N, C-alpha and C positions, 0 to 999 in steps of 0.2 A: 802773443797770446794762443796758446794752443788749443785744435780744436776746428777752427776759422780760418778764415784768410783774416792777416793783419789787418788794422782799422787805419791807417798812416796813409794820409794823401801825399805826403811826402816822397814817400816810397814809389805810390805810383806815378809821381810828376817824375821822378829819377829813373824809371824803367821808360818813359815816354820814348827818350831818345833812340831807344837801340830797337825802339820798332820799326818795322820797315815795310814800306809799301804805301804810300797815301796817308804817311804817318802824321798832319794833324788830324784828319776825321780819325781812324783808327786810333788814334792816341785818344782822344776826346771822349770816343766810344769806350775805350778801355776804362778809363780813369768813372767816366761814368754806372759802367758796373761794378767797379770796384766799390763809389762809394753804397752802391746797392748790400755786396755781396761781403764790405768786409764787417769781419765779427759776427758772422753768423753761418751757422752748421749748413753743409749744403747735403743736398739728394741731385745727381744730374741723370738727365735721361738723352741719351745718344741717337742717333741714327745714322743711315749710309753714307753722309755727306763727311763724317769724320773719319773714316775708312778710305775715301778719294786717294788721298797721299800716300795709301798705299797699294794705290795700282787697282783699286775696286771699281767698278762704276757705280753709279747712283744711279735711282729712277728718276729723280724731278728734279735735278740742279740745271740750273743754268741754259746748260748746254748739251743735256743729257737727251739722245731721240728721244719719242716717244716709244713705251714698252707693253708690251701686254702681255705678261706674266701669265702662265696656266694655273686656272682655279682649282682648286682641291676637288671638283666636282666632275674636273676636264678629265683630271688627273683618274679618278676613279671610275670614268666610263666604259675605258675600254684597251685595248693592249696598244693599239696606235698611236692614243695620246702618249701611253706609259713610254713607250716605245719612242718617242718622240721626248720625251723628257728626259730619261735617262743618260740617249746618247748624243744630245745637247749636253747634258751635264758631264759627261766621261767626257767628255772633249775640253771644257772649260773650266772644270774642279780644279784641275794644277793650279794655277794660275793664283786662286785663294786658297790652294793649301800652301804653297810655298811666299804668300804675302805676311808680312812684316809689321808689327806693329809701329806707328809714324809719330810724332812729335804730340803731336794729342792723347793719343792713348798713354804713352808713358805721363803727361803733363799730368792725365785725372789718375794714373797710379800712383804719382808723387802727391796729389793733395790726398788721398788715400795715407797714406804712409804717415803725413802729418797730422791728421785727424782731423784734416776741413771737410773733407768728403764722408760723408757717413753713408751713403750708398748708391750704385749705379745702376740703373736701369735702361738695358739697351733694345733697341729693335734690329738690333743686327746681328748675324748669323754666323760670324766670321769667326767668331769666339777670339777676336786680337785685342781685348779688355784683358783677357782670361792673360795671356801671352807677355802682355805689356807688365803686369802684376800684381792688377787688381782682384780683388780678393771678394769682394763684397757686393757678388754682381747677380741679377738677373735675366739671364739671358729670358727676356720676353718671347721669342719666336724659335727657340729653340738653337741646337747648332747643326751645324752643316757636316759639320766630322761626324755626326752618330746616323744613323739608319735604324731604322723600326719597321719591325715587319706588322703590316694592318690585320693581320691574320688572326697571328699567337702574342704580339705583343715582347716579341723578343727583340732587344736593341744589338747592335755589332756595329764596332769602327767601321767609316765610311770607308779608311785605305784598303781595308779588305775585300770590300767594294770593288774598288779602282782593281787591285788583282785580279781577281774573277773576272771584270768586264775585258780585262786585256788579255786573258788566256780564251774570252768567248769569242773576241772580236779581235783576232791579229790584224795589224796595218790598219786599222779603222780610225785612226788617228792620220796616219800620213798620208791615207787617202785623203783625208777631210781636207787637207792640205793647211798650207803657212796664210798668215795673215787673220784666220776667223777673230772675228771680234768677240770681245768678252761682254759678258751680259753681269747684272746683279745675282748675288744669292749661289754663283760659282758655276754657273751654263754657260753658254757659246749661242751664237746665233748661226745656227746649221740649217742648211735647209735638208739634204738629203741621209735622209736615217735608215731608208729603206734595208733589208737586212741585216739591223744590229739588233745581237742575241741578249733578252732579259737576261737575268740571273734569282731565282727565286729565295727565296727565305732556305734556309738551309737546316732550319728546325721542321718548319710544316710547309715547303715548299710555298707559302703563301707571297702575297705583292709588296714586296717593299719600297718603302718611302723615306726620301732626309728626315730626317727628327727633326723637321720647322714646321712651322705656321703657313699653310699656304693663305694665298687670298681666298676668301670662303670658306675659311676654316677659322672658329672659335678659338683663342689664346687660353689655355689652360688654366682653370677659375683659381685656383693655387696663389699661381703666379701675378696676377692679377690681386689679387688678395693683399698677396707681400708686398706689391708695388704701391697700392695702397698706402699698407699700413706704415709704408713708411716716409711716404708725403704727410701722412696723418701726425709723425713725429715730428715732421719740421715744423708742421703748424705749433706744436706744444713745445719746440725749442727755439724757435723765434729763430724759422732756419729761411734757408730758400732753395729755389729750385733753377737747374744753369740745365738748359737745354743747349745740347750744342748738333749740330750736323742734320737737323729733321726738320723738313717742310709741313711736318706734323697735320698733312690733306689724309692721311684715315686717322680711325677713333682711336684705333691700338694705341698711340702715342699723345694724341690732344686730349683725352679723357684726363690725363693726370696735371695735362697745363689747366684744363679749364677747374680742376679739383682746388689742384692749389689760389688762383687765383680766388674762387669763394670763399675760402678760407684765410683767404688776406696773405698769404704766401707769397713772397717777392719774386717774380720771374724775370729770368736773363734770359736771353734768346742769342745766341751766335749761328751764324749761315748765311751763306752765300744763297742770297734771293729770297723772295718772300716766303711768309710762313703762315699757314690758317690759325695760328694764337698769336698774330702779330698783337691783337688788339688786347690781349694779356697779358702782354710782356711791359713789364718797368724800363725793361732797357733791350733793346735791338741791336745789334753788331749784325752786318751785312759786310761781313770776313770769314776767312778761312780759320777751321777750328785749330789748327794744328799751330798757328801764329798766336790767335787769344789765349787757349789752353796754355800754352810756355809761360807766356808772361803771366797771368794769374799764377802757375804753379812755382814761376820764379819767387815770386812777391810774397808766396807762402813758405819760401823757403825748403822747397821739395825739389832742389836737384839734386837728389842722393843718390840717385841711381847708377850712378856712374863710379 
């Protein structure tokens, strides 16, 4: 059946034998998810839990430490917070820049190629969905690979800024030492930032910021409107919403789950640990995204990337 997951329970049962880890529970959950998703065009909503298998820490996973990311208001408040943010980002960004898509990213790209997945809304800023081959993507919170000037609006590649930081701060990474803990969004847990030299905009000497949505900052209205239109289209086509790797703690993602539920769109949530949207889910799998999404893509015949 083109344009949706196949409706065969028999194939779902066959696939369960190859499922790894907690076979009975995960297999039953996968079978339930397939009962909901089969024959429906899908929209996906993804969060940080999808990228943990690529070595990028998440914010609120079961084993994640408590994190206090910098807010937009704090970043704008002065040179001290800006130095702290950029110093930590300079040290930690390389890990995110060199991360590779995992099986979950590839599975969603496969589902798009088969026509089963009609659109992908991601809260992640790592760009790994696009790297994996997904094309119909809304980067809800922007891309860490881009930088924007808050004064003149000029956008530029983050890699260029990384080279400028290296020239302005020779030996800074080495002085920071090895074994620094990476944090989400490409930064690092780093306290010693004294003396770190900032790089202004090359056009107007204004303040540079990663082109991502900070906590306390609003998602651009056009992105939100487009994402809602995709969910509405799922209602018009008897589709479903597949949530992968998001705790749905912030309204940025939860609103789409609530909207889907309100309009009778089935919601399937795949995440390690409870989510704020569990009450709206037709099926919730407490499992890893890579394994579950790869199984779904396999059922859709979408393993042709090799």
